[in-house]
N, C-alpha and C positions, 0 to 999 in steps of 0.2 A: 520581499521574499517572506516565506513562512516564518512564524515565531514560535517560541516556547511557551508564551503566555497568551491567554484568551483575549480577544478583542473586548472592549468595554461592553458589558451587559450579556456577553455570550454565556449561555447556560442557565442563567438565573430564571428567565421566563419559561425555559424549556419544561421544567417540572410542572409548572402551572398549566401549560398548554397540553401536555400529555395527560395530566390529571384531569383536565377539563374535557378530554376527548377531542382535542383539536388536531389529532395526528393528520387528518386530511389536508391541513393547511401547510404541510411540509416540515413540520417540526419532528425531529427524531432521527433514527438511523436510515440512511439511504445506501442500499447495496449497489455497487458499480461492478459489473462483471464483464470480463473480456476473455475471449477465446483466441488462441494464436498458436502458431507453430514456432519451435525454437530454431536454432541455428547451430552450425558447427564451428563458428567463429570463436576466437579466443575471448572476445569481449562483445557482448551484445546487450541491447536494452529494448524494452517494450513500454511505450507510453500507455497509460491507463486512463488518466483523467486530467483535464486542464480546468483549473478553478475559474469560474465565470466572474464577471464584474461584481463589485460589492453591492450593487443594486438588487442582486439575487439573494444576498445574505452571506453568512459566514459558514465555513466548513472546517471540521476538525477530523483528522484521521483517527479512527477508533481501533480497527482491526483489520487484518488481511489474511487471506488463505490462498493456497495454490494447490492444484491437483494435476495429476499427469495421466494422459491416456495410454501411455506405455511405461512399463517399469524402467527405472533408471538405476543401473547397478554400477556404482563407482567405488572407489576406495580412498583412503586418505591422501595418497599420492596423485590420484587422477580423479578429479572431482569438479563440480560446479558449485560456486557459492552464490546464493541468491539473496538480494537485499531490496527492500522497498525504499525508494529514494524520493525526495522532493527538491525542486529547484526551478530555475529558469532555463533559457536556451543553452547556456554554456556552463552553469554552475550547479552541481547537484550534491546534496548531503544525504547520508543514510538516516533512515527513521528509527533504526534499531541498532543496538550494539552488537548483536550476534547475527551472523548470516545463517541462512538455512543451507545446509551442506549435503550434497548428494553422496558424501562419504558413508552415510548411513543408509543408503539405497531408498528410493521412492517406489512404493507399491502403486499399482494401477488403481485409479479412482479413489484415492485416499486423500483427504484434506490435510495439508500441512500448514501450520501457522507461521506467518512471517513476523518477526520481532519488531515491535513498535514501542518506543520508550516515550510515553506521554508524560503529563504533569505529575503522575503518581510515582514516576521513576526518580531515583536519586539524582540523576543528571538528565533532565528532560530534554528531548529533541524537538525539532520544529514541526509539531503536528497540527498547529493552527495555520491553515492555508491563507495566502494573500491572493488577490486577483492576479490571474495569469500564471500562477504556480502550476507546475506539471508534476503529476505523480507518475513514476515509472518503476519498472522492475529492472534491476541491474544483474547481469549474469557474468560472473568472472570465472574463467577456467584456469585450473591448476593442472599441470601435466597434460595427459591425453585422456580427457573425460569422454563419456558416451556422447555420440553425435545426437544432438537434439533436433536436427532439421526435420525429422519425420514425427516428432513427438508433439501431440496436441496437448496444450496446457490451458487450464482455466484458472484465472485469478479473480478473486472477489475481494474488494476493498469496502469496508463499511465506514461511511462518513457521517459525522453528526452535523446536522444542518440547523442553523439558527437563522430564521428569516430576517430580512432587513428591519431595522427599527426595534429590534428585540434586545 
């Protein structure tokens, strides 16, 4: 499963590769974007990315955003809490300590950052992915929040890629 520490050699050659103009070889940030519609279920998830075998290299979750095609207007008692999670088929952990909450209303076509606590955080979470790890969004409803079943959402996750052997 994902770890809080980088695999051996992760990141060290990245600066050299970027500095040397080797971005075309896959070193650097890779955006993974997914469009989907929500649900009105109390609990829902949306898979975004599954980490490939280590022969492809290593991946680290750097940042993530979500935007909504329709305004979501909830309040503190009736809201959605959205978290980016990592895990395997049955066990998932949050990648941030703070959920994005619809209690503050989501405007149309505005990007909202999802919390990711990486190595720079006081208590780092598992941002370094292992082969087979799945990144997903977790939606948890409190009260009677807005129905998301007709709401188009776009999520983008930026992954740092370190090719194999680096």
